[in-house]
PQR file of N, CA, C, O and H, with PARSE charges and radii, in Angstrom:
ATOM      1  N   MET A   1      38.021 -31.168 -27.504 -0.4000 1.5000
ATOM      2  CA  MET A   1      38.459 -30.948 -26.945 -0.0000 2.0000
ATOM      3  C   MET A   1      36.729 -30.380 -26.497  0.5500 1.7000
ATOM      4  O   MET A   1      36.091 -29.774 -27.359 -0.5500 1.4000
ATOM      5  N   LEU A   2      36.093 -30.648 -25.103 -0.4000 1.5000
ATOM      6  CA  LEU A   2      34.915 -30.778 -24.959 -0.0000 2.0000
ATOM      7  C   LEU A   2      33.769 -29.771 -24.870  0.5500 1.7000
ATOM      8  O   LEU A   2      33.910 -29.025 -23.900 -0.5500 1.4000
ATOM      9  H   LEU A   2      36.610 -31.141 -24.404  0.4000 1.0000
ATOM     10  N   GLN A   3      33.119 -29.628 -25.304 -0.4000 1.5000
ATOM     11  CA  GLN A   3      32.234 -28.467 -26.120 -0.0000 2.0000
ATOM     12  C   GLN A   3      31.092 -28.126 -24.721  0.5500 1.7000
ATOM     13  O   GLN A   3      30.092 -28.832 -24.849 -0.5500 1.4000
ATOM     14  H   GLN A   3      33.005 -30.233 -26.092  0.4000 1.0000
ATOM     15  N   ASP A   4      31.044 -27.464 -23.791 -0.4000 1.5000
ATOM     16  CA  ASP A   4      30.321 -27.033 -22.945 -0.0000 2.0000
ATOM     17  C   ASP A   4      29.359 -26.101 -22.833  0.5500 1.7000
ATOM     18  O   ASP A   4      29.608 -24.932 -22.537 -0.5500 1.4000
ATOM     19  H   ASP A   4      31.856 -26.890 -23.687  0.4000 1.0000
ATOM     20  N   PRO A   5      28.070 -26.599 -23.086 -0.5600 1.5000
ATOM     21  CA  PRO A   5      27.071 -25.421 -23.628  0.2800 2.0000
ATOM     22  C   PRO A   5      26.922 -23.922 -23.048  0.5500 1.7000
ATOM     23  O   PRO A   5      26.784 -22.877 -23.684 -0.5500 1.4000
ATOM     24  N   ILE A   6      27.000 -24.159 -21.404 -0.4000 1.5000
ATOM     25  CA  ILE A   6      27.350 -22.983 -20.697 -0.0000 2.0000
ATOM     26  C   ILE A   6      28.454 -21.740 -21.087  0.5500 1.7000
ATOM     27  O   ILE A   6      28.457 -20.534 -21.334 -0.5500 1.4000
ATOM     28  H   ILE A   6      27.112 -25.008 -20.887  0.4000 1.0000
ATOM     29  N   VAL A   7      29.283 -22.766 -20.980 -0.4000 1.5000
ATOM     30  CA  VAL A   7      30.715 -21.825 -21.913 -0.0000 2.0000
ATOM     31  C   VAL A   7      30.351 -21.176 -22.852  0.5500 1.7000
ATOM     32  O   VAL A   7      30.375 -19.952 -22.725 -0.5500 1.4000
ATOM     33  H   VAL A   7      29.280 -23.746 -20.779  0.4000 1.0000
ATOM     34  N   GLU A   8      29.897 -21.754 -24.096 -0.4000 1.5000
ATOM     35  CA  GLU A   8      29.780 -20.967 -25.584 -0.0000 2.0000
ATOM     36  C   GLU A   8      28.615 -20.285 -25.488  0.5500 1.7000
ATOM     37  O   GLU A   8      28.512 -19.406 -26.344 -0.5500 1.4000
ATOM     38  H   GLU A   8      29.878 -22.748 -24.199  0.4000 1.0000
ATOM     39  N   GLU A   9      27.451 -20.414 -24.536 -0.4000 1.5000
ATOM     40  CA  GLU A   9      26.333 -19.414 -24.257 -0.0000 2.0000
ATOM     41  C   GLU A   9      27.563 -18.027 -23.802  0.5500 1.7000
ATOM     42  O   GLU A   9      27.734 -17.187 -24.685 -0.5500 1.4000
ATOM     43  H   GLU A   9      27.535 -21.128 -23.841  0.4000 1.0000
ATOM     44  N   ILE A  10      28.336 -17.848 -22.504 -0.4000 1.5000
ATOM     45  CA  ILE A  10      28.742 -16.830 -21.716 -0.0000 2.0000
ATOM     46  C   ILE A  10      29.536 -16.516 -22.782  0.5500 1.7000
ATOM     47  O   ILE A  10      29.660 -15.300 -22.924 -0.5500 1.4000
ATOM     48  H   ILE A  10      28.196 -18.531 -21.786  0.4000 1.0000
ATOM     49  N   HIS A  11      30.153 -17.230 -23.631 -0.4000 1.5000
ATOM     50  CA  HIS A  11      30.971 -16.621 -24.651 -0.0000 2.0000
ATOM     51  C   HIS A  11      30.321 -15.677 -26.095  0.5500 1.7000
ATOM     52  O   HIS A  11      31.005 -14.846 -26.692 -0.5500 1.4000
ATOM     53  H   HIS A  11      30.052 -18.218 -23.515  0.4000 1.0000
ATOM     54  N   ARG A  12      29.006 -15.995 -26.428 -0.4000 1.5000
ATOM     55  CA  ARG A  12      28.674 -15.600 -26.976 -0.0000 2.0000
ATOM     56  C   ARG A  12      27.540 -14.190 -26.978  0.5500 1.7000
ATOM     57  O   ARG A  12      27.190 -13.548 -27.967 -0.5500 1.4000
ATOM     58  H   ARG A  12      28.450 -16.669 -25.943  0.4000 1.0000
ATOM     59  N   ILE A  13      27.037 -13.930 -25.227 -0.4000 1.5000
ATOM     60  CA  ILE A  13      26.655 -13.415 -25.406 -0.0000 2.0000
ATOM     61  C   ILE A  13      27.752 -11.985 -24.513  0.5500 1.7000
ATOM     62  O   ILE A  13      27.424 -10.868 -24.111 -0.5500 1.4000
ATOM     63  H   ILE A  13      27.322 -14.452 -24.423  0.4000 1.0000
ATOM     64  N   ARG A  14      29.164 -12.758 -24.494 -0.4000 1.5000
ATOM     65  CA  ARG A  14      30.282 -11.267 -24.015 -0.0000 2.0000
ATOM     66  C   ARG A  14      30.435 -10.774 -25.272  0.5500 1.7000
ATOM     67  O   ARG A  14      30.344  -9.573 -25.524 -0.5500 1.4000
ATOM     68  H   ARG A  14      29.431 -13.665 -24.820  0.4000 1.0000
ATOM     69  N   GLU A  15      30.725 -11.851 -26.302 -0.4000 1.5000
ATOM     70  CA  GLU A  15      30.313 -11.026 -27.970 -0.0000 2.0000
ATOM     71  C   GLU A  15      29.773 -10.092 -28.460  0.5500 1.7000
ATOM     72  O   GLU A  15      30.238  -9.148 -29.097 -0.5500 1.4000
ATOM     73  H   GLU A  15      30.799 -12.827 -26.097  0.4000 1.0000
ATOM     74  N   GLU A  16      28.369 -10.434 -28.054 -0.4000 1.5000
ATOM     75  CA  GLU A  16      27.262  -9.706 -28.054 -0.0000 2.0000
ATOM     76  C   GLU A  16      26.939  -8.020 -27.612  0.5500 1.7000
ATOM     77  O   GLU A  16      26.259  -7.133 -28.127 -0.5500 1.4000
ATOM     78  H   GLU A  16      27.992 -11.202 -27.536  0.4000 1.0000
ATOM     79  N   TYR A  17      27.856  -8.111 -26.315 -0.4000 1.5000
ATOM     80  CA  TYR A  17      28.045  -7.195 -25.383 -0.0000 2.0000
ATOM     81  C   TYR A  17      29.125  -5.968 -26.178  0.5500 1.7000
ATOM     82  O   TYR A  17      28.924  -4.768 -26.361 -0.5500 1.4000
ATOM     83  H   TYR A  17      28.408  -8.832 -25.896  0.4000 1.0000
ATOM     84  N   ALA A  18      30.307  -6.828 -26.538 -0.4000 1.5000
ATOM     85  CA  ALA A  18      30.893  -5.892 -26.782 -0.0000 2.0000
ATOM     86  C   ALA A  18      30.989  -5.037 -28.122  0.5500 1.7000
ATOM     87  O   ALA A  18      31.335  -3.928 -28.527 -0.5500 1.4000
ATOM     88  H   ALA A  18      30.470  -7.803 -26.389  0.4000 1.0000
ATOM     89  N   LYS A  19      30.302  -6.628 -28.688 -0.4000 1.5000
ATOM     90  CA  LYS A  19      29.901  -5.587 -30.384 -0.0000 2.0000
ATOM     91  C   LYS A  19      28.873  -4.489 -30.412  0.5500 1.7000
ATOM     92  O   LYS A  19      28.832  -3.565 -31.224 -0.5500 1.4000
ATOM     93  H   LYS A  19      30.020  -7.530 -28.358  0.4000 1.0000
ATOM     94  N   ARG A  20      27.799  -4.786 -29.115 -0.4000 1.5000
ATOM     95  CA  ARG A  20      26.727  -3.357 -29.408 -0.0000 2.0000
ATOM     96  C   ARG A  20      27.806  -1.719 -28.770  0.5500 1.7000
ATOM     97  O   ARG A  20      27.596  -0.511 -28.667 -0.5500 1.4000
ATOM     98  H   ARG A  20      27.832  -5.537 -28.455  0.4000 1.0000
ATOM     99  N   LEU A  21      28.884  -2.618 -28.512 -0.4000 1.5000
ATOM    100  CA  LEU A  21      29.743  -1.369 -27.429 -0.0000 2.0000
ATOM    101  C   LEU A  21      30.544  -0.714 -28.310  0.5500 1.7000
ATOM    102  O   LEU A  21      30.778   0.485 -28.159 -0.5500 1.4000
ATOM    103  H   LEU A  21      29.055  -3.600 -28.596  0.4000 1.0000
ATOM    104  N   GLY A  22      31.126  -1.525 -29.471 -0.4000 1.5000
ATOM    105  CA  GLY A  22      31.748  -0.954 -30.234 -0.0000 2.0000
ATOM    106  C   GLY A  22      32.988  -1.296 -29.559  0.5500 1.7000
ATOM    107  O   GLY A  22      33.740  -0.443 -29.088 -0.5500 1.4000
ATOM    108  H   GLY A  22      30.936  -2.500 -29.594  0.4000 1.0000
ATOM    109  N   TYR A  23      33.280  -3.041 -29.497 -0.4000 1.5000
ATOM    110  CA  TYR A  23      34.579  -2.987 -28.780 -0.0000 2.0000
ATOM    111  C   TYR A  23      35.391  -1.859 -28.009  0.5500 1.7000
ATOM    112  O   TYR A  23      36.483  -1.687 -27.467 -0.5500 1.4000
ATOM    113  H   TYR A  23      32.669  -3.734 -29.880  0.4000 1.0000
ATOM    114  N   ASP A  24      34.741  -1.495 -28.160 -0.4000 1.5000
ATOM    115  CA  ASP A  24      35.069   0.090 -26.464 -0.0000 2.0000
ATOM    116  C   ASP A  24      35.891   0.028 -25.243  0.5500 1.7000
ATOM    117  O   ASP A  24      35.301   0.675 -24.378 -0.5500 1.4000
ATOM    118  H   ASP A  24      33.854  -1.634 -28.600  0.4000 1.0000
ATOM    119  N   LEU A  25      36.832  -0.392 -24.855 -0.4000 1.5000
ATOM    120  CA  LEU A  25      37.384  -0.941 -23.460 -0.0000 2.0000
ATOM    121  C   LEU A  25      36.383   0.288 -22.555  0.5500 1.7000
ATOM    122  O   LEU A  25      35.735  -0.025 -21.556 -0.5500 1.4000
ATOM    123  H   LEU A  25      37.311  -0.917 -25.558  0.4000 1.0000
ATOM    124  N   HIS A  26      36.397   0.822 -22.773 -0.4000 1.5000
ATOM    125  CA  HIS A  26      36.350   1.972 -21.707 -0.0000 2.0000
ATOM    126  C   HIS A  26      35.191   2.510 -21.701  0.5500 1.7000
ATOM    127  O   HIS A  26      34.694   3.221 -20.827 -0.5500 1.4000
ATOM    128  H   HIS A  26      36.924   1.076 -23.584  0.4000 1.0000
ATOM    129  N   LYS A  27      34.640   2.078 -22.949 -0.4000 1.5000
ATOM    130  CA  LYS A  27      32.817   2.390 -22.611 -0.0000 2.0000
ATOM    131  C   LYS A  27      32.283   1.071 -22.520  0.5500 1.7000
ATOM    132  O   LYS A  27      31.176   1.122 -21.983 -0.5500 1.4000
ATOM    133  H   LYS A  27      35.044   1.501 -23.659  0.4000 1.0000
ATOM    134  N   ILE A  28      32.558   0.118 -22.769 -0.4000 1.5000
ATOM    135  CA  ILE A  28      32.371  -1.313 -21.967 -0.0000 2.0000
ATOM    136  C   ILE A  28      32.376  -1.034 -19.972  0.5500 1.7000
ATOM    137  O   ILE A  28      31.516  -1.126 -19.096 -0.5500 1.4000
ATOM    138  H   ILE A  28      33.457   0.076 -23.205  0.4000 1.0000
ATOM    139  N   CYS A  29      33.406  -0.779 -19.994 -0.4000 1.5000
ATOM    140  CA  CYS A  29      33.820  -0.539 -18.411 -0.0000 2.0000
ATOM    141  C   CYS A  29      33.030   0.591 -17.360  0.5500 1.7000
ATOM    142  O   CYS A  29      33.017   0.547 -16.130 -0.5500 1.4000
ATOM    143  H   CYS A  29      34.104  -0.704 -20.706  0.4000 1.0000
ATOM    144  N   GLU A  30      32.464   1.480 -18.140 -0.4000 1.5000
ATOM    145  CA  GLU A  30      31.739   3.151 -18.034 -0.0000 2.0000
ATOM    146  C   GLU A  30      30.555   2.129 -18.026  0.5500 1.7000
ATOM    147  O   GLU A  30      29.989   2.404 -16.968 -0.5500 1.4000
ATOM    148  H   GLU A  30      32.475   1.516 -19.140  0.4000 1.0000
ATOM    149  N   GLU A  31      29.967   1.261 -18.520 -0.4000 1.5000
ATOM    150  CA  GLU A  31      28.790   0.574 -18.350 -0.0000 2.0000
ATOM    151  C   GLU A  31      28.730  -0.682 -17.496  0.5500 1.7000
ATOM    152  O   GLU A  31      28.067  -1.708 -17.648 -0.5500 1.4000
ATOM    153  H   GLU A  31      30.427   1.038 -19.380  0.4000 1.0000
ATOM    154  N   MET A  32      29.285  -0.456 -16.897 -0.4000 1.5000
ATOM    155  CA  MET A  32      29.384  -1.622 -15.944 -0.0000 2.0000
ATOM    156  C   MET A  32      29.514  -1.029 -14.833  0.5500 1.7000
ATOM    157  O   MET A  32      28.728  -1.139 -13.893 -0.5500 1.4000
ATOM    158  H   MET A  32      29.824   0.378 -16.774  0.4000 1.0000
ATOM    159  N   ARG A  33      30.584  -0.305 -14.853 -0.4000 1.5000
ATOM    160  CA  ARG A  33      30.763   0.963 -13.669 -0.0000 2.0000
ATOM    161  C   ARG A  33      28.973   1.562 -13.384  0.5500 1.7000
ATOM    162  O   ARG A  33      28.405   1.512 -12.293 -0.5500 1.4000
ATOM    163  H   ARG A  33      31.223  -0.215 -15.617  0.4000 1.0000
ATOM    164  N   GLN A  34      28.408   2.060 -14.590 -0.4000 1.5000
ATOM    165  CA  GLN A  34      27.099   2.412 -14.281 -0.0000 2.0000
ATOM    166  C   GLN A  34      25.539   1.470 -13.727  0.5500 1.7000
ATOM    167  O   GLN A  34      24.409   1.838 -13.407 -0.5500 1.4000
ATOM    168  H   GLN A  34      28.870   2.100 -15.476  0.4000 1.0000
ATOM    169  N   ARG A  35      26.209   0.150 -13.832 -0.4000 1.5000
ATOM    170  CA  ARG A  35      25.618  -1.147 -14.108 -0.0000 2.0000
ATOM    171  C   ARG A  35      24.960  -1.462 -12.382  0.5500 1.7000
ATOM    172  O   ARG A  35      23.755  -1.567 -12.152 -0.5500 1.4000
ATOM    173  H   ARG A  35      27.128  -0.150 -14.092  0.4000 1.0000
ATOM    174  N   GLN A  36      26.275  -1.594 -11.103 -0.4000 1.5000
ATOM    175  CA  GLN A  36      27.306  -1.415 -10.209 -0.0000 2.0000
ATOM    176  C   GLN A  36      26.401  -0.502  -9.726  0.5500 1.7000
ATOM    177  O   GLN A  36      25.751  -0.851  -8.741 -0.5500 1.4000
ATOM    178  H   GLN A  36      27.254  -1.509 -11.291  0.4000 1.0000
ATOM    179  N   ALA A  37      26.124   1.066 -10.397 -0.4000 1.5000
ATOM    180  CA  ALA A  37      25.912   1.910  -9.443 -0.0000 2.0000
ATOM    181  C   ALA A  37      24.432   1.993  -9.525  0.5500 1.7000
ATOM    182  O   ALA A  37      23.816   2.673  -8.704 -0.5500 1.4000
ATOM    183  H   ALA A  37      26.652   1.350 -11.197  0.4000 1.0000
ATOM    184  N   GLN A  38      23.885   1.404 -10.379 -0.4000 1.5000
ATOM    185  CA  GLN A  38      22.107   1.364 -10.178 -0.0000 2.0000
ATOM    186  C   GLN A  38      22.041  -0.212  -9.153  0.5500 1.7000
ATOM    187  O   GLN A  38      21.041  -0.474  -8.484 -0.5500 1.4000
ATOM    188  H   GLN A  38      24.385   0.852 -11.046  0.4000 1.0000
ATOM    189  N   ALA A  39      23.066  -0.977  -9.189 -0.4000 1.5000
ATOM    190  CA  ALA A  39      22.534  -1.697  -8.539 -0.0000 2.0000
ATOM    191  C   ALA A  39      21.776  -1.864  -6.611  0.5500 1.7000
ATOM    192  O   ALA A  39      20.924  -2.418  -5.916 -0.5500 1.4000
ATOM    193  H   ALA A  39      23.877  -0.764  -9.733  0.4000 1.0000
ATOM    194  N   GLY A  40      22.852  -0.948  -6.621 -0.4000 1.5000
ATOM    195  CA  GLY A  40      22.133  -0.044  -5.284 -0.0000 2.0000
ATOM    196  C   GLY A  40      22.835  -1.324  -4.338  0.5500 1.7000
ATOM    197  O   GLY A  40      22.330  -1.420  -3.220 -0.5500 1.4000
ATOM    198  H   GLY A  40      23.544  -0.498  -7.186  0.4000 1.0000
ATOM    199  N   ARG A  41      23.807  -2.198  -4.618 -0.4000 1.5000
ATOM    200  CA  ARG A  41      24.997  -2.696  -3.266 -0.0000 2.0000
ATOM    201  C   ARG A  41      25.792  -2.082  -2.628  0.5500 1.7000
ATOM    202  O   ARG A  41      26.644  -1.524  -3.321 -0.5500 1.4000
ATOM    203  H   ARG A  41      24.218  -2.120  -5.526  0.4000 1.0000
ATOM    204  N   LYS A  42      25.838  -2.008  -2.052 -0.4000 1.5000
ATOM    205  CA  LYS A  42      27.297  -1.757  -0.978 -0.0000 2.0000
ATOM    206  C   LYS A  42      28.134  -2.203  -1.751  0.5500 1.7000
ATOM    207  O   LYS A  42      27.725  -3.254  -2.245 -0.5500 1.4000
ATOM    208  H   LYS A  42      25.146  -2.461  -1.490  0.4000 1.0000
ATOM    209  N   ALA A  43      29.485  -1.809  -2.235 -0.4000 1.5000
ATOM    210  CA  ALA A  43      30.195  -2.007  -2.676 -0.0000 2.0000
ATOM    211  C   ALA A  43      31.624  -1.908  -2.029  0.5500 1.7000
ATOM    212  O   ALA A  43      32.075  -0.825  -2.402 -0.5500 1.4000
ATOM    213  H   ALA A  43      29.817  -0.955  -1.834  0.4000 1.0000
ATOM    214  N   VAL A  44      32.537  -2.542  -1.232 -0.4000 1.5000
ATOM    215  CA  VAL A  44      33.470  -2.090  -0.456 -0.0000 2.0000
ATOM    216  C   VAL A  44      35.352  -1.752  -1.268  0.5500 1.7000
ATOM    217  O   VAL A  44      35.844  -2.643  -1.960 -0.5500 1.4000
ATOM    218  H   VAL A  44      32.170  -3.421  -0.928  0.4000 1.0000
ATOM    219  N   THR A  45      35.982  -0.683  -1.071 -0.4000 1.5000
ATOM    220  CA  THR A  45      36.833  -1.002  -1.542 -0.0000 2.0000
ATOM    221  C   THR A  45      37.872  -0.697  -0.398  0.5500 1.7000
ATOM    222  O   THR A  45      37.853   0.054   0.577 -0.5500 1.4000
ATOM    223  H   THR A  45      35.582   0.041  -0.508  0.4000 1.0000
ATOM    224  N   ARG A  46      38.688  -1.491  -0.859 -0.4000 1.5000
ATOM    225  CA  ARG A  46      40.110  -1.887   0.222 -0.0000 2.0000
ATOM    226  C   ARG A  46      40.477  -0.770  -0.041  0.5500 1.7000
ATOM    227  O   ARG A  46      40.147  -0.144  -1.048 -0.5500 1.4000
ATOM    228  H   ARG A  46      38.704  -2.102  -1.651  0.4000 1.0000
ATOM    229  N   MET A  47      41.569  -0.198   1.272 -0.4000 1.5000
ATOM    230  CA  MET A  47      43.103   0.006   0.489 -0.0000 2.0000
ATOM    231  C   MET A  47      44.147  -0.982   0.386  0.5500 1.7000
ATOM    232  O   MET A  47      44.260  -1.995   1.076 -0.5500 1.4000
ATOM    233  H   MET A  47      41.837  -0.707   2.090  0.4000 1.0000
ATOM    234  N   PRO A  48      44.934  -0.567  -0.591 -0.5600 1.5000
ATOM    235  CA  PRO A  48      46.054  -1.397  -1.597  0.2800 2.0000
ATOM    236  C   PRO A  48      47.008  -1.937  -0.323  0.5500 1.7000
ATOM    237  O   PRO A  48      47.278  -1.058   0.496 -0.5500 1.4000
ATOM    238  N   ARG A  49      47.346  -2.771  -0.156 -0.4000 1.5000
ATOM    239  CA  ARG A  49      48.433  -3.570   0.862 -0.0000 2.0000
ATOM    240  C   ARG A  49      49.629  -2.840   0.599  0.5500 1.7000
ATOM    241  O   ARG A  49      49.861  -2.432  -0.539 -0.5500 1.4000
ATOM    242  H   ARG A  49      47.127  -3.485  -0.821  0.4000 1.0000
ATOM    243  N   LYS A  50      50.540  -2.605   1.711 -0.4000 1.5000
ATOM    244  CA  LYS A  50      52.094  -2.080   1.592 -0.0000 2.0000
ATOM    245  C   LYS A  50      52.899  -3.910   1.039  0.5500 1.7000
ATOM    246  O   LYS A  50      52.849  -5.068   1.454 -0.5500 1.4000
ATOM    247  H   LYS A  50      50.352  -2.936   2.636  0.4000 1.0000
ATOM    248  N   PRO A  51      53.558  -3.157  -0.086 -0.5600 1.5000
ATOM    249  CA  PRO A  51      54.356  -4.573  -0.567  0.2800 2.0000
ATOM    250  C   PRO A  51      55.552  -5.138   0.066  0.5500 1.7000
ATOM    251  O   PRO A  51      56.559  -4.430   0.049 -0.5500 1.4000
ATOM    252  N   ARG A  52      55.636  -6.692   0.813 -0.4000 1.5000
ATOM    253  CA  ARG A  52      56.315  -6.680   1.578 -0.0000 2.0000
ATOM    254  C   ARG A  52      57.903  -6.548   0.839  0.5500 1.7000
ATOM    255  O   ARG A  52      58.228  -6.920  -0.289 -0.5500 1.4000
ATOM    256  H   ARG A  52      54.817  -7.267   0.826  0.4000 1.0000
ATOM    257  N   ILE A  53      58.833  -5.819   2.000 -0.4000 1.5000
ATOM    258  CA  ILE A  53      60.429  -5.683   1.235 -0.0000 2.0000
ATOM    259  C   ILE A  53      60.974  -7.218   2.025  0.5500 1.7000
ATOM    260  O   ILE A  53      61.168  -7.199   3.240 -0.5500 1.4000
ATOM    261  H   ILE A  53      58.569  -5.517   2.916  0.4000 1.0000
ATOM    262  N   GLN A  54      61.187  -8.472   1.249 -0.4000 1.5000
ATOM    263  CA  GLN A  54      62.065  -9.333   1.383 -0.0000 2.0000
ATOM    264  C   GLN A  54      63.733  -9.273   1.285  0.5500 1.7000
ATOM    265  O   GLN A  54      64.404  -9.507   0.280 -0.5500 1.4000
ATOM    266  H   GLN A  54      61.029  -8.488   0.261  0.4000 1.0000
ATOM    267  N   PRO A  55      64.212  -8.893   2.608 -0.5600 1.5000
ATOM    268  CA  PRO A  55      65.326  -9.234   3.458  0.2800 2.0000
ATOM    269  C   PRO A  55      66.257  -9.565   2.270  0.5500 1.7000
ATOM    270  O   PRO A  55      66.024 -10.657   1.751 -0.5500 1.4000
ATOM    271  N   GLN A  56      67.797  -8.463   1.456 -0.4000 1.5000
ATOM    272  CA  GLN A  56      68.464  -9.522   0.327 -0.0000 2.0000
ATOM    273  C   GLN A  56      69.563 -10.426   1.412  0.5500 1.7000
ATOM    274  O   GLN A  56      69.927 -10.231   2.571 -0.5500 1.4000
ATOM    275  H   GLN A  56      67.987  -7.576   1.878  0.4000 1.0000
ATOM    276  N   ALA A  57      69.859 -11.471   0.403 -0.4000 1.5000
ATOM    277  CA  ALA A  57      70.614 -12.255   0.100 -0.0000 2.0000
ATOM    278  C   ALA A  57      72.286 -11.851   0.397  0.5500 1.7000
ATOM    279  O   ALA A  57      72.759 -10.972  -0.324 -0.5500 1.4000
ATOM    280  H   ALA A  57      69.563 -11.629  -0.539  0.4000 1.0000
ATOM    281  N   ALA A  58      73.117 -12.439   1.375 -0.4000 1.5000
ATOM    282  CA  ALA A  58      74.306 -12.366   1.177 -0.0000 2.0000
ATOM    283  C   ALA A  58      75.379 -12.629   0.646  0.5500 1.7000
ATOM    284  O   ALA A  58      76.407 -12.062   1.017 -0.5500 1.4000
ATOM    285  H   ALA A  58      72.734 -13.153   1.961  0.4000 1.0000
TER
END
């Protein structure tokens, strides 16, 4: 398999980040939410789509 230094760097950074937060997904998500709020960028939340109901075949 081809080794890509950019992908390896991303994996290394992601591992360090997760390790710093104790591999706790809740902590990781909370920190990401805080970073997003501090960025000052406008975030858009869309309403969920209603599922389409497929007609049943007879």
